[in-house]
C-alpha positions, 0 to 999 in steps of 0.5 A: 269572628268566623272567617271561614265555614267549610262543609262536606256531605252535610245536607245538600252540600255533597263535595267539599264546600268553602264558604268565606264569611265577613262581619255582615253576612247575606245568605240569599237563594230559592227556596229549598236551595240549602241556605239554612244548611249553613246556619244548621251546621253551626247550630250543631257544633254549638249544640253539641259542644253546649250539651255534651260533657266529657265523652263515654264509650256511648256518647255521640260526638254530635247532638243532632236533637236539642232545644237549639236546633232539631235535626234529627239524626246523622242519617237525617244530615248526612249527603244523600242520607247515605250513612256510609259517607263522612261528614266534614265541618271546618271553621277558620276564626279569630281568637281572643288571646286571654291576658294571662296565657299559660305556655301552650303550643298550637295556640300561638296565633289569633286565627286558627283552624279546626276540621272535624270528620264524623261517621256513623257506627252501630247507631252512634256518631264518631269523631274520626279525626281532628286537624288543628291549624295554625294559619300561616304554618303550614307544616304545624298541623295538629292531626288526631285519629280515632282509636280503634274506631271508638270514641277516644282520639290518639295524637300519631307522633309518625305524622311529620307535622305532629312530631314537629309540634311534639318537638316544640315541647322541649329544647331538649328534643332537638339535641337528644333524638333518642329522648324525643323517639321515646317521647313520641312513642309514650304520646302515640299509646295514650288516648284522649278524652273528648268533650263531643268531638274535642280532644281536651286532655289526657284520658284518665285512665291512661295517665297511668301509661308507663313514662319511662322518663316521668321526672324528666317529661312532666314539664312536657306533658304538662305543656301538652295538657295545656295545649289541648285544654286551651285549643279546645276551649278556643273554639267552645268558647267561640260557639258558645257565643253564637245565638240563633233567632229563626225565621218565625218568632213568638207573639208575646201573650198578654201575660207570661211567666218566665221561659227556662233558657240559657242566661242572656239567650233570646231563644230561637222563636224569641220567646224570651225577649220579655225576660230580657227586657225584664232584666235590663233596663238598658236593653229596654232603652236600646230596643225603643231607640231602634224601633224609633228608628225603624219608623215603628210608632210604639215603644216597649215595655216589660212590666211585672205583675204580682200574683198576691192570691197565688204566689206559688205561680211566680211572678208574671209579666206583660209586654206593653206597647204604648202608641207614641202618637196616642199614649195608649198602651196595648199589647202584641196581640193587639197590633200587626204581626210585624212588630212581635217579628222585629221586636226580637230582632232589634232586641238581639242586635241591639243588646248583644256584644261580641257574639256571632248572631245568625238570623233568619228572615229578619224582614218578615212581615215588615214594610219595605222601608223597615226592611231597608232600615234593618240594614243600619241596625246590623251595621251599627250592631257590627261597628259598636257591639262587635257583633258578626251578623249572618243573615239568611233573607230574600230582602232586596231592601236591606241589600240595597241599604248596604250597597247605599252605605257602601257608596257613601262610604260609611261601610267598607265593601270587605265588611260585607259578604253576599252569598247566594245558594243554588241547587241543581242535581249534584246538590248544593252550591255556594256562589260569592257575589263581590261588591266593589268600593262603590257597592256595585256587584262585580258578579251577575246574579243567578238568573230568576232573582231579583228579576220579578220587578222587571219582569212585572214592569214589562 
């Protein structure tokens, strides 16, 4: 689970901002206040780690344009479009400890924090620094810095916390200070290969750096390599398990063909919903169960269509909606838009497991009663399928359902966070609106939000 997001100079967030997250996080705010920036920062990290291989001299540390999200460029994302500013993004997250774990340092806790600083130089985005922190061990931060303003990182052993980590690589270093100084000098001369912005190991060309005690330090160097690889993979494994569903979902055509995309991913517009339903009958059963709970009077079925006359076209498919009242089968084009908009939300939350789900405007085109039922869908997805759900929404009905479940005692208040994004002349700001054990707010809502009903009545 992602426990905390930290932003500085990313889009509207000028100064350092710390955003605490929960198993279910609702993000509210007026239009253009900066809500989407929270999701975009996570999507930027995922896309960069998903598409970048090990960096070359000309490679960007961040991939701003891709199939997952199009954020333009560094200049488009940095606060005030000022290329002289550094963008900082940090995460605190839980780590699943492997069953068979190789020996490492820096990875001995199940909660880790990573912070990255980026800048723009000569049309490229460069990672300036990486800080790895072990929660509960403030003196054991690992800090990497850019080497000569290039794409490579170095680990400076003169930084006290770095030296403390290196000393853990060998028991002999505590007793042999001369050997430890030599080892630190050796480590300080190395550069590290990056996957996007993550230092994943000693750069191949630098492995030939003279090692004055190679026969003594072989184990230490191997342990150091394991540490870098494991720590980098911890974040990458977490980010590639992040799924995003945008605010406007695609309406399935009467007949469609397979949509290219990563296996198991729904697509930002839900464009692969038919493919996922066709590939897994359990997904169809789960979706239909929740459509029934939501009060949608249709069941769904993905049907393959043979192309006997032109087999080179591949297998076509259709999404059928069967009216549970009459038994008549229709397509998504024959019914209201609401069903096509909610179906990807249902399929994603009912079938994903152990993933972080970013969902924009799940209430789009839905009746207020159905918006409320989404709250129960999110609760079940989090409880039974261990998904973390981060929702950008304007739905008071969704929020009221979560508050009701807290009041009834079926949902703990600490499993829900309500964030409100506001903006003024200094930029975007995050307010956390706390809930008590009865589901009531401990903090007042900002003026002008959810007041419309009262104003209309008066």
